[in-house]
DRENDO-1510 file (C-alpha; in Angstrom, 1 decimal, always signed):
<recs>
REC; n; res; u; v; w
REC; 1; UNK; +178.0; +173.5; +82.1 .
REC; 2; UNK; +174.4; +172.5; +81.2 .
REC; 3; UNK; +174.0; +170.0; +78.4 .
REC; 4; UNK; +170.3; +170.3; +77.9 .
REC; 5; UNK; +168.4; +173.5; +77.0 .
REC; 6; UNK; +166.9; +175.5; +79.9 .
REC; 7; UNK; +164.1; +178.0; +80.3 .
REC; 8; UNK; +162.4; +179.6; +83.3 .
REC; 9; UNK; +160.1; +177.8; +85.7 .
REC; 10; UNK; +157.8; +180.8; +85.9 .
REC; 11; UNK; +157.4; +184.4; +84.9 .
REC; 12; UNK; +159.2; +187.2; +86.7 .
REC; 13; UNK; +159.3; +191.0; +86.2 .
REC; 14; UNK; +161.6; +193.9; +86.9 .
REC; 15; UNK; +160.9; +197.7; +86.6 .
REC; 16; UNK; +163.3; +200.6; +86.3 .
REC; 17; UNK; +164.6; +203.5; +84.2 .
REC; 18; UNK; +166.6; +203.0; +81.0 .
REC; 19; UNK; +170.2; +204.3; +81.0 .
REC; 20; UNK; +170.1; +206.2; +77.7 .
REC; 21; UNK; +166.4; +206.8; +77.0 .
REC; 22; UNK; +165.6; +207.8; +80.6 .
REC; 23; UNK; +162.2; +206.1; +80.2 .
REC; 24; UNK; +160.7; +203.7; +82.8 .
REC; 25; UNK; +159.9; +200.2; +81.6 .
REC; 26; UNK; +158.7; +197.0; +83.1 .
REC; 27; UNK; +160.3; +193.9; +81.7 .
REC; 28; UNK; +158.8; +190.4; +82.2 .
REC; 29; UNK; +160.7; +187.3; +81.5 .
REC; 30; UNK; +158.5; +184.4; +80.3 .
REC; 31; UNK; +159.2; +180.7; +79.9 .
REC; 32; UNK; +159.6; +179.7; +76.2 .
REC; 33; UNK; +159.7; +176.4; +74.3 .
REC; 34; UNK; +163.0; +174.7; +73.4 .
REC; 35; UNK; +164.6; +176.3; +70.3 .
REC; 36; UNK; +163.0; +179.7; +70.9 .
REC; 37; UNK; +166.2; +181.5; +71.8 .
REC; 38; UNK; +166.0; +184.9; +73.4 .
REC; 39; UNK; +163.2; +187.1; +72.1 .
REC; 40; UNK; +162.1; +190.6; +73.1 .
REC; 41; UNK; +158.5; +191.7; +72.6 .
REC; 42; UNK; +157.5; +195.4; +72.6 .
REC; 43; UNK; +154.1; +195.2; +74.3 .
REC; 44; UNK; +153.7; +199.0; +74.2 .
REC; 45; UNK; +153.7; +199.0; +70.4 .
REC; 46; UNK; +150.9; +198.2; +68.0 .
REC; 47; UNK; +151.0; +194.6; +66.8 .
REC; 48; UNK; +153.3; +193.6; +69.7 .
REC; 49; UNK; +156.4; +193.3; +67.5 .
REC; 50; UNK; +159.2; +190.8; +68.5 .
REC; 51; UNK; +162.9; +191.3; +68.2 .
REC; 52; UNK; +165.2; +188.3; +68.1 .
REC; 53; UNK; +168.4; +188.7; +70.0 .
REC; 54; UNK; +170.5; +188.2; +66.9 .
REC; 55; UNK; +173.6; +189.9; +65.7 .
REC; 56; UNK; +172.0; +190.5; +62.3 .
REC; 57; UNK; +169.5; +192.8; +64.1 .
REC; 58; UNK; +172.1; +195.1; +65.6 .
REC; 59; UNK; +171.6; +198.7; +64.4 .
REC; 60; UNK; +173.7; +200.8; +66.8 .
REC; 61; UNK; +176.6; +200.3; +69.2 .
REC; 62; UNK; +176.9; +203.8; +70.6 .
REC; 63; UNK; +177.6; +203.3; +74.4 .
REC; 64; UNK; +175.4; +200.2; +74.2 .
REC; 65; UNK; +174.0; +197.6; +71.9 .
REC; 66; UNK; +170.7; +198.3; +70.1 .
REC; 67; UNK; +168.7; +195.7; +68.2 .
REC; 68; UNK; +165.8; +196.3; +65.8 .
REC; 69; UNK; +163.4; +194.1; +63.9 .
REC; 70; UNK; +160.2; +195.0; +62.0 .
REC; 71; UNK; +160.7; +198.6; +62.9 .
REC; 72; UNK; +160.8; +198.0; +66.7 .
REC; 73; UNK; +163.9; +198.7; +68.7 .
REC; 74; UNK; +165.4; +197.6; +72.0 .
REC; 75; UNK; +168.3; +199.7; +73.4 .
REC; 76; UNK; +171.1; +198.6; +75.7 .
REC; 77; UNK; +170.4; +194.8; +75.7 .
REC; 78; UNK; +173.9; +193.6; +76.7 .
REC; 79; UNK; +173.4; +193.5; +80.5 .
REC; 80; UNK; +170.2; +191.5; +80.2 .
REC; 81; UNK; +171.8; +189.1; +77.7 .
REC; 82; UNK; +174.8; +188.6; +79.9 .
REC; 83; UNK; +172.6; +187.6; +82.8 .
REC; 84; UNK; +170.8; +185.0; +80.7 .
REC; 85; UNK; +174.1; +183.6; +79.4 .
REC; 86; UNK; +175.6; +183.6; +82.9 .
REC; 87; UNK; +172.7; +181.4; +84.1 .
REC; 88; UNK; +172.8; +179.3; +80.9 .
REC; 89; UNK; +169.1; +180.2; +80.0 .
REC; 90; UNK; +168.6; +179.3; +76.4 .
REC; 91; UNK; +164.9; +180.1; +75.8 .
REC; 92; UNK; +162.9; +183.1; +77.0 .
REC; 93; UNK; +160.5; +185.7; +75.8 .
REC; 94; UNK; +161.0; +189.1; +77.3 .
REC; 95; UNK; +158.0; +191.4; +77.3 .
REC; 96; UNK; +158.9; +195.0; +77.7 .
REC; 97; UNK; +156.6; +198.1; +77.7 .
REC; 98; UNK; +159.3; +200.6; +76.7 .
REC; 99; UNK; +162.3; +200.9; +74.4 .
REC; 100; UNK; +165.1; +200.0; +76.9 .
REC; 101; UNK; +165.7; +197.5; +79.7 .
REC; 102; UNK; +166.1; +199.0; +83.2 .
REC; 103; UNK; +169.7; +200.0; +84.0 .
REC; 104; UNK; +169.1; +199.1; +87.7 .
REC; 105; UNK; +172.6; +199.4; +89.4 .
REC; 106; UNK; +174.5; +199.3; +86.1 .
REC; 107; UNK; +175.4; +195.6; +86.2 .
REC; 108; UNK; +173.7; +192.3; +85.6 .
REC; 109; UNK; +173.4; +191.1; +89.2 .
REC; 110; UNK; +169.8; +192.3; +89.8 .
REC; 111; UNK; +168.8; +190.5; +86.6 .
REC; 112; UNK; +170.6; +187.4; +87.9 .
REC; 113; UNK; +168.7; +187.6; +91.2 .
REC; 114; UNK; +165.2; +188.0; +89.6 .
REC; 115; UNK; +165.9; +185.2; +87.2 .
REC; 116; UNK; +167.0; +182.9; +90.0 .
REC; 117; UNK; +163.7; +183.7; +91.8 .
REC; 118; UNK; +161.9; +182.3; +88.8 .
REC; 119; UNK; +164.0; +179.2; +88.8 .
REC; 120; UNK; +165.3; +177.2; +85.8 .
REC; 121; UNK; +163.5; +174.4; +84.0 .
REC; 122; UNK; +165.4; +171.8; +82.1 .
REC; 123; UNK; +164.0; +171.1; +78.6 .
REC; 124; UNK; +164.0; +167.9; +76.5 .
REC; 125; UNK; +166.4; +169.2; +73.9 .
REC; 126; UNK; +170.2; +169.3; +73.7 .
REC; 127; UNK; +172.0; +172.6; +73.7 .
REC; 128; UNK; +173.3; +173.6; +70.3 .
REC; 129; UNK; +176.9; +174.5; +71.3 .
REC; 130; UNK; +179.2; +176.0; +68.8 .
REC; 131; UNK; +182.8; +175.0; +69.1 .
REC; 132; UNK; +185.2; +177.6; +67.8 .
REC; 133; UNK; +187.0; +175.5; +65.2 .
REC; 134; UNK; +189.9; +177.9; +64.4 .
REC; 135; UNK; +191.1; +181.4; +65.2 .
REC; 136; UNK; +188.5; +184.0; +64.4 .
REC; 137; UNK; +189.7; +187.6; +64.8 .
REC; 138; UNK; +188.7; +191.2; +64.6 .
REC; 139; UNK; +191.1; +194.1; +64.8 .
REC; 140; UNK; +190.9; +197.9; +64.6 .
REC; 141; UNK; +194.6; +199.0; +64.5 .
REC; 142; UNK; +193.6; +202.7; +64.6 .
REC; 143; UNK; +192.0; +202.2; +68.0 .
REC; 144; UNK; +194.3; +199.5; +69.3 .
REC; 145; UNK; +191.5; +197.0; +69.4 .
REC; 146; UNK; +192.1; +193.3; +69.0 .
REC; 147; UNK; +189.6; +190.5; +69.6 .
REC; 148; UNK; +190.3; +186.8; +69.0 .
REC; 149; UNK; +188.2; +183.6; +69.5 .
REC; 150; UNK; +190.3; +180.4; +69.7 .
REC; 151; UNK; +189.4; +176.7; +70.1 .
REC; 152; UNK; +189.1; +175.5; +73.8 .
REC; 153; UNK; +187.1; +173.0; +75.8 .
REC; 154; UNK; +185.1; +175.6; +77.9 .
REC; 155; UNK; +183.7; +179.1; +77.4 .
REC; 156; UNK; +186.7; +181.1; +78.6 .
REC; 157; UNK; +187.1; +184.9; +78.4 .
REC; 158; UNK; +189.9; +187.3; +79.0 .
REC; 159; UNK; +189.8; +191.1; +78.7 .
REC; 160; UNK; +192.5; +193.7; +78.9 .
REC; 161; UNK; +191.4; +197.3; +79.3 .
REC; 162; UNK; +193.9; +200.1; +78.5 .
REC; 163; UNK; +192.6; +203.7; +77.9 .
REC; 164; UNK; +195.9; +205.5; +78.5 .
REC; 165; UNK; +194.5; +206.7; +81.8 .
REC; 166; UNK; +196.8; +207.2; +84.8 .
REC; 167; UNK; +193.8; +206.7; +87.1 .
REC; 168; UNK; +192.4; +203.5; +85.5 .
REC; 169; UNK; +195.7; +202.1; +84.4 .
REC; 170; UNK; +195.9; +198.8; +82.5 .
REC; 171; UNK; +193.4; +196.3; +83.9 .
REC; 172; UNK; +192.7; +192.6; +83.2 .
REC; 173; UNK; +189.8; +190.4; +83.9 .
REC; 174; UNK; +189.1; +186.7; +83.1 .
REC; 175; UNK; +186.5; +184.0; +83.4 .
REC; 176; UNK; +187.6; +180.4; +83.2 .
REC; 177; UNK; +184.1; +179.0; +83.0 .
REC; 178; UNK; +180.6; +180.4; +82.7 .
REC; 179; UNK; +179.5; +179.1; +86.1 .
REC; 180; UNK; +181.7; +181.8; +87.7 .
REC; 181; UNK; +179.9; +184.6; +86.0 .
REC; 182; UNK; +177.4; +185.2; +88.9 .
REC; 183; UNK; +180.0; +185.6; +91.6 .
REC; 184; UNK; +182.9; +187.1; +89.6 .
REC; 185; UNK; +181.4; +189.3; +86.9 .
REC; 186; UNK; +177.7; +189.9; +87.3 .
REC; 187; UNK; +177.9; +192.7; +90.0 .
REC; 188; UNK; +180.4; +194.8; +88.1 .
REC; 189; UNK; +178.9; +198.1; +87.1 .
REC; 190; UNK; +179.2; +200.2; +83.9 .
REC; 191; UNK; +181.6; +203.1; +84.0 .
REC; 192; UNK; +182.6; +206.2; +82.2 .
REC; 193; UNK; +185.2; +209.0; +82.5 .
REC; 194; UNK; +184.4; +212.3; +84.1 .
REC; 195; UNK; +185.3; +214.2; +80.9 .
REC; 196; UNK; +182.7; +212.2; +79.0 .
REC; 197; UNK; +179.7; +213.1; +81.2 .
REC; 198; UNK; +178.8; +216.5; +79.8 .
REC; 199; UNK; +179.4; +215.2; +76.2 .
REC; 200; UNK; +177.1; +212.2; +76.8 .
REC; 201; UNK; +174.3; +214.3; +78.3 .
REC; 202; UNK; +174.5; +216.9; +75.4 .
REC; 203; UNK; +174.5; +214.0; +72.9 .
REC; 204; UNK; +171.2; +212.8; +74.2 .
REC; 205; UNK; +172.6; +209.8; +76.0 .
REC; 206; UNK; +172.6; +208.6; +79.7 .
REC; 207; UNK; +169.3; +210.4; +80.4 .
REC; 208; UNK; +168.7; +207.7; +83.0 .
REC; 209; UNK; +172.3; +207.8; +84.2 .
REC; 210; UNK; +172.9; +208.4; +87.9 .
REC; 211; UNK; +175.8; +208.0; +90.3 .
REC; 212; UNK; +173.9; +205.0; +91.7 .
REC; 213; UNK; +174.2; +203.1; +88.4 .
REC; 214; UNK; +177.6; +204.0; +87.1 .
REC; 215; UNK; +181.2; +204.4; +88.2 .
REC; 216; UNK; +182.7; +207.7; +87.1 .
REC; 217; UNK; +186.4; +207.7; +86.7 .
REC; 218; UNK; +187.9; +211.1; +87.6 .
REC; 219; UNK; +190.7; +211.6; +85.1 .
REC; 220; UNK; +191.2; +215.3; +85.5 .
REC; 221; UNK; +191.2; +217.9; +88.2 .
REC; 222; UNK; +188.0; +219.9; +88.6 .
REC; 223; UNK; +187.6; +223.1; +90.5 .
REC; 224; UNK; +184.7; +223.5; +93.0 .
REC; 225; UNK; +182.6; +225.6; +90.6 .
REC; 226; UNK; +182.8; +222.9; +87.9 .
REC; 227; UNK; +181.9; +220.2; +90.4 .
REC; 228; UNK; +178.8; +222.3; +91.4 .
REC; 229; UNK; +177.8; +222.6; +87.7 .
REC; 230; UNK; +178.2; +218.8; +87.4 .
REC; 231; UNK; +176.1; +218.2; +90.4 .
REC; 232; UNK; +173.4; +220.4; +88.9 .
REC; 233; UNK; +173.6; +218.4; +85.6 .
REC; 234; UNK; +173.2; +215.2; +87.6 .
REC; 235; UNK; +170.4; +216.5; +89.7 .
REC; 236; UNK; +172.5; +216.3; +92.9 .
REC; 237; UNK; +173.0; +218.8; +95.7 .
REC; 238; UNK; +176.7; +218.1; +95.5 .
REC; 239; UNK; +179.3; +215.7; +94.2 .
REC; 240; UNK; +182.7; +214.8; +95.7 .
REC; 241; UNK; +185.9; +213.3; +94.3 .
REC; 242; UNK; +187.7; +210.5; +96.1 .
REC; 243; UNK; +191.2; +211.7; +95.1 .
REC; 244; UNK; +193.0; +208.5; +96.2 .
REC; 245; UNK; +190.7; +206.2; +94.2 .
REC; 246; UNK; +190.0; +208.6; +91.4 .
REC; 247; UNK; +186.3; +207.9; +91.6 .
REC; 248; UNK; +183.4; +210.4; +91.8 .
REC; 249; UNK; +181.2; +210.5; +95.0 .
REC; 250; UNK; +183.2; +208.0; +97.0 .
REC; 251; UNK; +181.7; +204.9; +95.3 .
REC; 252; UNK; +183.0; +201.7; +96.8 .
REC; 253; UNK; +184.3; +199.3; +94.1 .
REC; 254; UNK; +183.2; +195.7; +94.2 .
REC; 255; UNK; +186.6; +194.7; +92.8 .
REC; 256; UNK; +189.8; +196.6; +92.2 .
REC; 257; UNK; +189.5; +195.8; +88.5 .
REC; 258; UNK; +185.7; +196.3; +88.3 .
REC; 259; UNK; +185.9; +198.4; +85.1 .
REC; 260; UNK; +187.7; +195.5; +83.3 .
REC; 261; UNK; +185.2; +193.0; +84.7 .
REC; 262; UNK; +182.3; +195.1; +83.4 .
REC; 263; UNK; +183.9; +195.1; +80.0 .
REC; 264; UNK; +184.0; +191.3; +80.2 .
REC; 265; UNK; +180.3; +191.4; +81.2 .
REC; 266; UNK; +179.5; +193.5; +78.1 .
REC; 267; UNK; +181.5; +191.0; +76.0 .
REC; 268; UNK; +179.5; +188.1; +77.3 .
REC; 269; UNK; +176.2; +189.9; +76.5 .
REC; 270; UNK; +177.2; +191.0; +73.1 .
REC; 271; UNK; +178.5; +187.6; +72.0 .
REC; 272; UNK; +175.1; +186.1; +73.0 .
REC; 273; UNK; +173.9; +187.7; +69.8 .
REC; 274; UNK; +175.8; +185.1; +67.8 .
REC; 275; UNK; +172.8; +183.0; +68.6 .
REC; 276; UNK; +174.3; +179.8; +70.1 .
REC; 277; UNK; +176.2; +178.9; +73.4 .
REC; 278; UNK; +179.9; +179.1; +72.6 .
REC; 279; UNK; +182.8; +176.8; +73.4 .
REC; 280; UNK; +186.1; +178.6; +73.0 .
REC; 281; UNK; +188.6; +181.0; +74.4 .
REC; 282; UNK; +187.9; +184.7; +73.8 .
REC; 283; UNK; +190.7; +187.2; +74.3 .
REC; 284; UNK; +189.8; +190.9; +74.0 .
REC; 285; UNK; +192.2; +193.9; +74.0 .
REC; 286; UNK; +190.3; +197.2; +74.5 .
REC; 287; UNK; +186.9; +195.7; +73.6 .
REC; 288; UNK; +183.8; +197.8; +73.0 .
REC; 289; UNK; +180.3; +197.2; +71.8 .
REC; 290; UNK; +181.2; +197.8; +68.1 .
REC; 291; UNK; +184.1; +195.4; +68.2 .
REC; 292; UNK; +182.2; +192.8; +70.2 .
REC; 293; UNK; +179.4; +192.8; +67.7 .
REC; 294; UNK; +181.9; +192.5; +64.8 .
REC; 295; UNK; +183.4; +189.4; +66.4 .
REC; 296; UNK; +179.9; +188.0; +67.0 .
REC; 297; UNK; +179.1; +188.5; +63.3 .
REC; 298; UNK; +182.3; +186.6; +62.3 .
REC; 299; UNK; +181.5; +183.8; +64.8 .
REC; 300; UNK; +178.0; +183.4; +63.3 .
REC; 301; UNK; +179.4; +183.4; +59.8 .
REC; 302; UNK; +181.8; +180.6; +60.9 .
REC; 303; UNK; +179.1; +178.4; +62.2 .
REC; 304; UNK; +177.0; +179.0; +59.0 .
REC; 305; UNK; +180.0; +177.9; +57.0 .
REC; 306; UNK; +180.6; +174.8; +59.2 .
REC; 307; UNK; +177.0; +173.9; +59.9 .
REC; 308; UNK; +177.3; +170.4; +58.4 .
REC; 309; UNK; +180.6; +169.7; +60.1 .
REC; 310; UNK; +180.0; +170.8; +63.7 .
REC; 311; UNK; +178.5; +168.8; +66.5 .
REC; 312; UNK; +179.1; +167.6; +70.0 .
REC; 313; UNK; +181.8; +169.0; +72.1 .
REC; 314; UNK; +183.2; +167.5; +75.3 .
REC; 315; UNK; +183.0; +169.8; +78.3 .
REC; 316; UNK; +185.7; +168.9; +80.7 .
REC; 317; UNK; +183.5; +169.1; +83.8 .
REC; 318; UNK; +180.5; +167.2; +82.3 .
REC; 319; UNK; +179.7; +164.3; +84.6 .
REC; 320; UNK; +179.5; +160.8; +83.1 .
REC; 321; UNK; +176.1; +159.1; +83.1 .
REC; 322; UNK; +177.8; +155.7; +82.8 .
REC; 323; UNK; +181.4; +154.9; +83.6 .
REC; 324; UNK; +183.5; +152.1; +82.0 .
REC; 325; UNK; +182.4; +149.4; +84.5 .
REC; 326; UNK; +178.7; +150.2; +83.9 .
REC; 327; UNK; +179.3; +150.0; +80.2 .
REC; 328; UNK; +180.9; +146.6; +80.6 .
REC; 329; UNK; +177.8; +145.5; +82.6 .
REC; 330; UNK; +175.7; +146.3; +79.5 .
REC; 331; UNK; +177.9; +145.4; +76.5 .
REC; 332; UNK; +179.5; +142.1; +75.9 .
REC; 333; UNK; +182.7; +143.7; +74.5 .
REC; 334; UNK; +185.9; +143.5; +76.4 .
REC; 335; UNK; +189.5; +144.8; +76.2 .
REC; 336; UNK; +190.9; +145.3; +73.6 .
REC; 337; UNK; +187.6; +145.7; +71.8 .
REC; 338; UNK; +185.6; +147.9; +74.2 .
REC; 339; UNK; +185.9; +151.2; +72.3 .
REC; 340; UNK; +184.0; +153.7; +74.4 .
REC; 341; UNK; +185.1; +155.0; +77.8 .
REC; 342; UNK; +182.0; +156.6; +79.2 .
REC; 343; UNK; +178.5; +157.8; +78.4 .
REC; 344; UNK; +177.9; +161.6; +78.7 .
REC; 345; UNK; +174.3; +161.8; +77.6 .
REC; 346; UNK; +171.3; +159.4; +77.2 .
REC; 347; UNK; +167.7; +160.1; +76.6 .
REC; 348; UNK; +164.7; +158.6; +74.7 .
REC; 349; UNK; +166.1; +159.3; +71.3 .
REC; 350; UNK; +169.9; +159.8; +71.5 .
REC; 351; UNK; +173.2; +158.9; +73.2 .
REC; 352; UNK; +176.6; +160.6; +73.4 .
REC; 353; UNK; +179.6; +158.5; +74.3 .
REC; 354; UNK; +183.3; +159.4; +74.7 .
REC; 355; UNK; +186.5; +157.7; +73.7 .
REC; 356; UNK; +190.0; +159.0; +74.7 .
REC; 357; UNK; +192.4; +157.9; +72.0 .
REC; 358; UNK; +195.8; +157.0; +73.5 .
REC; 359; UNK; +199.1; +156.2; +71.9 .
REC; 360; UNK; +198.9; +152.9; +73.8 .
REC; 361; UNK; +196.0; +151.6; +71.7 .
REC; 362; UNK; +196.9; +148.2; +70.4 .
REC; 363; UNK; +196.1; +148.9; +66.8 .
REC; 364; UNK; +198.7; +151.7; +66.5 .
REC; 365; UNK; +201.4; +149.0; +66.4 .
REC; 366; UNK; +200.4; +148.2; +62.8 .
REC; 367; UNK; +198.2; +151.1; +61.7 .
REC; 368; UNK; +200.6; +152.6; +60.9 .
REC; 369; UNK; +204.2; +152.4; +62.2 .
REC; 370; UNK; +205.5; +156.0; +62.4 .
REC; 371; UNK; +202.1; +157.3; +61.3 .
REC; 372; UNK; +199.5; +156.3; +63.9 .
REC; 373; UNK; +196.0; +156.7; +62.6 .
REC; 374; UNK; +192.8; +155.2; +64.2 .
REC; 375; UNK; +191.3; +152.7; +61.7 .
REC; 376; UNK; +188.0; +154.0; +60.3 .
REC; 377; UNK; +186.3; +150.6; +60.8 .
REC; 378; UNK; +187.0; +151.0; +64.6 .
REC; 379; UNK; +185.4; +154.5; +64.6 .
REC; 380; UNK; +182.3; +152.9; +63.1 .
REC; 381; UNK; +182.5; +150.2; +65.8 .
REC; 382; UNK; +182.7; +152.9; +68.4 .
REC; 383; UNK; +179.5; +154.4; +67.0 .
REC; 384; UNK; +177.9; +151.0; +67.0 .
REC; 385; UNK; +178.8; +150.4; +70.7 .
REC; 386; UNK; +177.3; +153.8; +71.6 .
REC; 387; UNK; +174.2; +152.8; +69.7 .
REC; 388; UNK; +174.2; +149.5; +71.5 .
REC; 389; UNK; +174.1; +151.2; +74.9 .
REC; 390; UNK; +171.1; +153.2; +73.6 .
REC; 391; UNK; +169.3; +150.2; +72.3 .
REC; 392; UNK; +169.9; +148.1; +75.4 .
REC; 393; UNK; +168.7; +151.0; +77.6 .
REC; 394; UNK; +165.3; +150.7; +76.0 .
REC; 395; UNK; +164.9; +147.2; +77.5 .
REC; 396; UNK; +163.9; +146.5; +81.1 .
REC; 397; UNK; +166.7; +143.9; +81.6 .
REC; 398; UNK; +169.7; +144.9; +79.3 .
REC; 399; UNK; +171.7; +141.9; +80.6 .
REC; 400; UNK; +169.3; +139.5; +78.9 .
REC; 401; UNK; +169.8; +140.9; +75.4 .
REC; 402; UNK; +172.4; +141.1; +72.6 .
REC; 403; UNK; +172.7; +143.8; +70.0 .
REC; 404; UNK; +173.8; +142.8; +66.5 .
REC; 405; UNK; +174.9; +145.0; +63.6 .
REC; 406; UNK; +172.7; +144.4; +60.6 .
REC; 407; UNK; +173.7; +147.2; +58.3 .
REC; 408; UNK; +175.9; +150.3; +57.6 .
REC; 409; UNK; +174.9; +152.8; +55.0 .
REC; 410; UNK; +176.3; +156.1; +53.7 .
REC; 411; UNK; +179.5; +155.8; +55.8 .
REC; 412; UNK; +182.0; +158.6; +55.3 .
REC; 413; UNK; +185.3; +159.6; +56.9 .
REC; 414; UNK; +186.2; +163.3; +57.0 .
REC; 415; UNK; +189.5; +163.5; +58.8 .
REC; 416; UNK; +192.1; +161.5; +60.6 .
REC; 417; UNK; +191.8; +160.5; +64.3 .
REC; 418; UNK; +195.2; +160.3; +66.0 .
REC; 419; UNK; +196.7; +159.8; +69.5 .
REC; 420; UNK; +195.6; +162.5; +71.9 .
REC; 421; UNK; +192.2; +163.0; +70.3 .
REC; 422; UNK; +188.9; +162.7; +72.2 .
REC; 423; UNK; +186.1; +161.3; +70.1 .
REC; 424; UNK; +182.5; +162.0; +70.9 .
REC; 425; UNK; +180.1; +159.5; +69.4 .
REC; 426; UNK; +176.6; +160.8; +68.9 .
REC; 427; UNK; +173.8; +158.5; +67.7 .
REC; 428; UNK; +170.2; +159.7; +67.1 .
REC; 429; UNK; +167.2; +157.4; +66.7 .
REC; 430; UNK; +165.6; +158.0; +63.3 .
REC; 431; UNK; +162.5; +155.8; +63.4 .
REC; 432; UNK; +160.6; +154.2; +66.3 .
REC; 433; UNK; +162.0; +150.8; +67.4 .
REC; 434; UNK; +159.8; +148.0; +65.9 .
REC; 435; UNK; +160.3; +144.3; +66.4 .
REC; 436; UNK; +163.7; +144.9; +67.9 .
REC; 437; UNK; +165.1; +146.8; +64.9 .
REC; 438; UNK; +166.9; +150.0; +65.8 .
REC; 439; UNK; +167.9; +152.6; +63.1 .
REC; 440; UNK; +170.1; +155.5; +64.0 .
REC; 441; UNK; +172.2; +158.3; +62.5 .
REC; 442; UNK; +175.7; +158.2; +63.9 .
REC; 443; UNK; +178.3; +160.9; +63.9 .
REC; 444; UNK; +181.8; +161.1; +65.5 .
REC; 445; UNK; +183.4; +164.3; +66.4 .
REC; 446; UNK; +186.9; +165.5; +67.5 .
REC; 447; UNK; +187.1; +169.0; +68.9 .
REC; 448; UNK; +183.6; +169.7; +67.4 .
REC; 449; UNK; +184.7; +168.7; +63.9 .
REC; 450; UNK; +183.0; +165.8; +62.1 .
REC; 451; UNK; +185.4; +162.9; +61.6 .
REC; 452; UNK; +183.0; +160.1; +60.7 .
REC; 453; UNK; +179.4; +159.5; +60.0 .
REC; 454; UNK; +177.1; +156.6; +59.1 .
REC; 455; UNK; +173.6; +155.3; +59.2 .
REC; 456; UNK; +173.4; +152.3; +61.4 .
REC; 457; UNK; +170.8; +149.5; +61.7 .
REC; 458; UNK; +171.0; +146.9; +64.6 .
REC; 459; UNK; +168.7; +144.3; +66.2 .
REC; 460; UNK; +168.0; +143.7; +69.8 .
REC; 461; UNK; +167.7; +139.9; +70.5 .
REC; 462; UNK; +167.0; +138.1; +73.7 .
REC; 463; UNK; +169.9; +135.8; +74.7 .
REC; 464; UNK; +167.6; +132.8; +75.4 .
REC; 465; UNK; +166.4; +133.0; +71.8 .
</recs>
């Protein structure tokens, strides 16, 4: 999982026909500054209007997700967004000279491939993850739809598809981490049922649909004359039914559960509209664009509500920048007073350190018997030690310096820290270092929730002075 924001190293383009509008369009992905997010630009319209990929801009979810801003629309954005999420690309401007991205083969894999050709560029900004703090649900009992987002330490998704179809059956698909998206999900194509085709065409949809960009599930018997009429509708000389597989025109599936995997792909793309990379477990029963968007709206409402209490989240596979022995080589603290286990992130203005709180901590013997709670003063000390690593890293020879606490201001404790918790200490430099004085804002988080905060001032002093 990337910890810093990413954009593209160069621009790349792709051209094709839109699934529902049937109109050709060229789409160009452009690098964008940190904090831009995902922005579409309609270069075929006067004024070159932009449309932010944001759930508040969704205006339609009929067989695809449509967004609109300032009177400009983009249809069927989910496959494009899913590819960007799958590659963990945070910032990009997408210029398009038509109303809809190309459908290509009906999946995200060709978007993945063209984006990888451009290459990714790391940016000097931390990704603004949102940790799902509590269960967030959306249900539609009439349709048997249920989506739930739960707390977790990775971005995990699970989808169950059940359309009461003897051919399709009940299918499940899952993704345990976003890095698997490219190989496990991206190539899975959109699908529809045979009985829906004529209705969709007559409804003005799938004008760019073709047997090369969709899987058609054959859920009813069709006599030869109806197959011929269907072929004419699709602009084909003939169509055939693979009776054993229940698929039109002998299409080879990439996976036995490809339809369920495509529903997961759609879910990834639609949830990108929440506006931030997510950390949590998403379980979806019978998802669709309307339900996905409703869940995205509720997730966005959650992080608006918790914007002052959310922060760093520990990703289980994030490598350490400094292990315990390297921390000992910089800090003078030793057991039992070394209160950080490793450094996860360090740059010119900030540091993130981790502490695993065990029941074996010495202070739990007396604080308190039968009610173990980590002392607040030790949480502040953990922040100070993380800040100490940052301060010493700004010197050429850290072993020749001490760091001393000078001041603590505006210290607040928001919730208990108990055995089994993992604390993330995040310190950010607030003013340039002058005459060895370091001023930082420090915050401590457990499971993305703010537990402690303080403004810290320290000095860097040479040992020989």
